[in-house]
N, C-alpha and C positions, 0 to 999 in steps of 0.2 A: 288269442295268443299274441304276446308282445313281439316286436321286430328283434329284440335282442335274444329273447327265447327262441325264436324261429332260426336265428343266425346261429346260436350255439347248436342247436339240433341239426342242422344241414353241416356245419362245420365237424362236428365230432362224430356224427353217424357216419358221415363221408370219410373222416379221417379214419374210423375203424374199418371200413370198406377197404379203402385203398391201402391202409396199413396190412391187411389180411392178405391182399394181392401181392403187395410188396414182399412180404415174408414167403409166400409161396413162390415166388418168382426169384427169391433171393436178392432183392433190392433193399438199398438204405431207406430207413423210414423217413428220414429228412427229406427226401427227394419227394416221397409221396405226398407229405404235406404241401410242398411247393407247387406240385403239379395240381392237386386238389384246388389250391387257391386260384390258379390260372383257369381252371374249369369252370367252377361255380361262382367265381367274382364278377365284378361289373364289365370286366372286358372278355368274359366267357359266357356262360349261360345266364348271367345276372340274377343268380339265386340269393347271392348276399351282396348287397350295395353299401352299407354303411361301415366304409372301411376305416373312417377317422376314428369312430368309436373304437373298432377292433383294433386299429394301430395303437390306439393309446392303451388300451388294455394289455396288448401284446408286449408294449415296452417295459410293463410291469415285470414280465418274465425275465428281461435283461436284468433288471434291478436285483431280482431275486438271485439270478445266477450269479452275478458279481458279489452279492452280499455272502452267498455261500462259499465262494472262491475266497473272499477275505476271512472267512471263519477257518479256512484250512492253512493260513498263512501266519506263521509266527513273525512278529515284527522284526526281530534281529535277523531271521533267515531272509526276509524280504529284502532288507537294506542290503546285506551282502550280495543277494542275486542281482539287485538294480546296479549296484556297482560295477559288478562283472559285466553285465549286459548293455550298459549305457552306449559304449562305442558301437555295438553291433546294431542297437536299435537306431542310432544316429545315421551310420554310414548305410544301412540298408533302406532306409527311408529315402535318402538323397537318390541312391540308384533308381528305386522304384519310382520316385517323382519325376526324375529326369526321363525314364523310359516312358512313362504315360504320356509326358509333354510331348515327346518325340513322336510317338505314335499319333497322338491328337492332332498335332501340327501337320502331319503328312497327309491326313485326310481333311485338312482345309479348315479345322475350327480357328476361332479368333484366339489371340493370344491370352487373353483373360480366361477364356474357356479351357484353354491348353492347361493353363495354370491350375485351374479348379480340377481337372480330370487327372492331371499328374498327383495333386495332392490326395485325390481319393485313392489312388494305387498304393500309397505309402503303407496301409495298414492290413494286418491280418485280423481274421474273424475270432474274436473271443469266444463266441457262441459254438463255432464248429471245433475250435482248437479244444475247448474245454468238455464239451459234450463227447467228443471221441478220445477223449483221455481216460485211460481206465483210473478208479478211484484210488487203488494202489500206487500208481504212478504219480497221481496228483498229490497224495499225502507224503510218500516216502521217497520218493525218487528223484535225484537231481535234474533229470531232463524234465519232469513237472515243475520243478522250482523255476527252471531257466526259461520254459515257456510262459510261466506266468510273469516272470520279470520282464521278458520281452513284450508281452501284450500289455502290462500295466505302463510301460514307457511309452509303447505306440498310443495307448488310450490318452496319455498327457499330451503327446504330440496333436492327437487328433482334436483335443479339448483346445489347444493353442489355435489349430485352424479354424475351428467353430467360432472362437471369439473374434477372428480376424472377419469372417465371413458375416458375423453379426454386426461388427462396426462398420464393415462396407454396406450393408443392407440399410442401414440409415444414412448414409451419403456423406459420412464422415468418420475418421479415424482419430480417437482420443487417446493419446499415449499415456495420460495420467490415469484415466479411467482403466485403460488396459493393464497397467502396472498395479493397480490397486487391486484388480482381479486376480492377476498371478500371485500376489501376496495374500489372498483370501486363503489359498491352499493350507499354508502352515497353520494359519489361525483354525481352520476347520479341523486339522489333525489335533491341535493342542485341545480343542473344544471336545472332541470326541473322546480321547483318552481320558480327560478329565471327567466328563459326564458318567463313563462307564465306571470309573473308579469310585466315584463319590454318591452316584445316584442308581445306576442300572443294577450293578452287582449286588450292592446291599439289599436292593427290592428282591432280586432272584433269589440270594440266600434265604431271605425272610420267609418268602412264600412258596420255596422251591418243591412243596408237596403238591401244589395245585398246578398240574401240567398244562391245563389250559391258560392259567396265568403266565406261564413261561412263553408259551406260543404266542399270546398278545402282546407281551413287551418285545419280544423279538421282531415281529411283524411292524410294532409301532417304531421301534428304534431304527430299522432297516428303513422304513418309509419317511421317517422323521428326519434322519439325516440326509437322506436323498432330497427331500423338499429344500433342506437347509442350503445343501450345495447348489441346487438349481437357483435359489434365491440370490446367493452372492455372487453369482456370474460364473461359477464352474460349471458342474453338471450334475444331473441326479444320478448317473452312473458312478461319478467318484464318490458321491456322498454315500451310496449304498456300499460300495467296496470299503470306505473307510470305516463304515458302521460293521462291518464283518471283522476287519482287522483288530478293530478296537476291542471286539470280545474275544478273539482268538485265543488269548492268554488263559482264558476262564475254563475250568473242566467241563462247565455246561455246554460250551461251544459246539460239541460233536454232537449231544443231544439235540440241540437246536437244528443242526445241519441235516441230520436224518429225518426229522420231522417235517423240514420245509422243502425236501425233494420233490414229493409228489405235487405241490402248488407250484413249483418252478416249472416242471413239467408240462403241468396245465397251460401256463401262460406262454410256454415256447412253442407249444403246437400252434398256439394263436399267432406268434411272431412267425412262424415259417409259413403259415396259411396267408397271413397278409402280405408277406414279401412276394409270393406268386401272385396275389389278387391286384396288388397295387401296380402291377407292370401292364401298360398298354400295350397289347399284342398288335394292334394295328401300326404302331410305329415301329416294330420290329424289323420290318424290310429296309427302313431307312438308315439303321445302324447295324445291321446283322455282320456285314463283313468286317466293319471297324471293331465291334465286340469280339466277334470270334478271334481275330486277329490279336487284339489287345490281351483277351483271356489266355490265349494260347501263351504268348510271351510271358505273362505273369505266372501262369501255372509252371512253366520250364525255368524261367528265371529265379523265382523266389526260393525253391528248395536249394538251388547251386549258390546263391549269394549267401543265405542263412549257413550252409555247409561251410563254405570258405571262411566265412568271418568267425565262426563259432570255432572251427578247426584251428584258426589262427589264435584263439584262446585257450589252447592246449586241450579242447574238448576232443572225446574220442571221435573218429570218423563216423563209425555206426550211430552214435547219439547225436550227431551234427546233422546227418542226413535225416534221421528219424525227426528231429525238431523242424528242420528244414520244410519237409512234407506236410508235416502236421499245420503248419504255418504258410501253406503255399496257396492261400486263397485270398480274394480282397475281403473287406471287412462291411459289418452292418454298420460302422461309422461312415464308411463311403456312401452308402445308402442316405444316410443322414446329411452328409455333405451335398449329395444331388438335390435332395428335397429342399434343403435351406437354400440353396445358390439358386435354384430355378424359381422359388417362391418370390426370392429378392430380386429377379431379373437379371441376376449377375451372368447366368448362363442360359441357353435357349434349351428348349424341349428335347432336341436331338442330342444334345450334349449330355442333359440329364438321363436320358433314356440309354446313352452309350454306357454310362457308369453304372445304372441299374443292370442292365443287360450283362455286361461284364462281370459284375458281382454275383448275379445268379448262375451264370455259366461257372465260374470258378467254384462257387458253392458246391455245385453239382459233382463236377470233374473231380474236385479235390476229395469230397467225400467218398467217392469210389475209389480214389487212389489209397487213401488211409485204410478205409474199410477192408480192402482186398489185401492190402499188404503188412499192416501193423495191428498191434493187438487193441481192441476198443471194446467197449461195452456193448455194442449193436453189430460187431462183426458177422459177416455171413457165415464164414468158417468156424466151426466149433474150435477149432485149434487156435484161432486168434481171439475168440472171444474171451475178453477179461472185464470183470465188473469193478 
């Protein structure tokens, strides 16, 4: 039996077992997958050790999530939402970055490490936020549009941070090259919409009787634009999101979205498993106090900041709190920042594990808060469960 087959057997059989236990004990499934990764990963029982491969596979889940997210967004509505959300996204990011910097500085990290830790605190999780949002809210409600706008703006800020880290990792910052990378975004947008209008949609209309063909074209378009985004210095995530948006105006977009959801969930299970498996439990004691404090502050601060900023835009108080709590965690982009900065020796192992531990803690606690208090597809209470 090959190693990847063995790994998949252990992961998905184990996930079925822990998911059953989680449902019997009325716990969120996301938490079960993270715990499974910690138990059987290289820092637990060492049953699954090829985490580089699994992490690469899990990243595909994020691409499909963002592709499906784009399919649900009409470009005009997205532009309107982004215009309303820009001030909220920028001000909240500054507050969270300053708070992360201050906590890290209080625990004796270097100024450079404090800057990276602060930057990692700016973002909320696209995966947690969207996965716990009912489909009816995602498609048809103002709160869903508002969340997507904020998450997209945060993703753009995250890409800006990652570009800076990449420049620092090679030992120099080239303003001209950095500016060209930023200009690549509108170029990719133009290419995506032109390709859909003149190539992708004509092909889909010509062969729409063949469902397998529609599935293949959708996969190819998502992964192809993701690769294009990565190649021009943006990110695969932004490319996948643009691939979805460019198809959103087509009537076939909802058919594609329905058929890709099971594939997305397959990869997202791997994502949450690898999240738990990649955390070195032996270093937990070194950062536990700082991680608990930073996570607690973020979990308390983020809903309050989002509530007051959104209320300042004349949003209803209940909607502002709803969005605030749904965005009350740290992001998977924070993990990427931690991995990249540590790999380039910009921060040390302790700073990297502080970011990772804080992210995991906020994932877990925020999931409980949302599932116990707000409508979600995986709510423990039948009253709050919404598909």
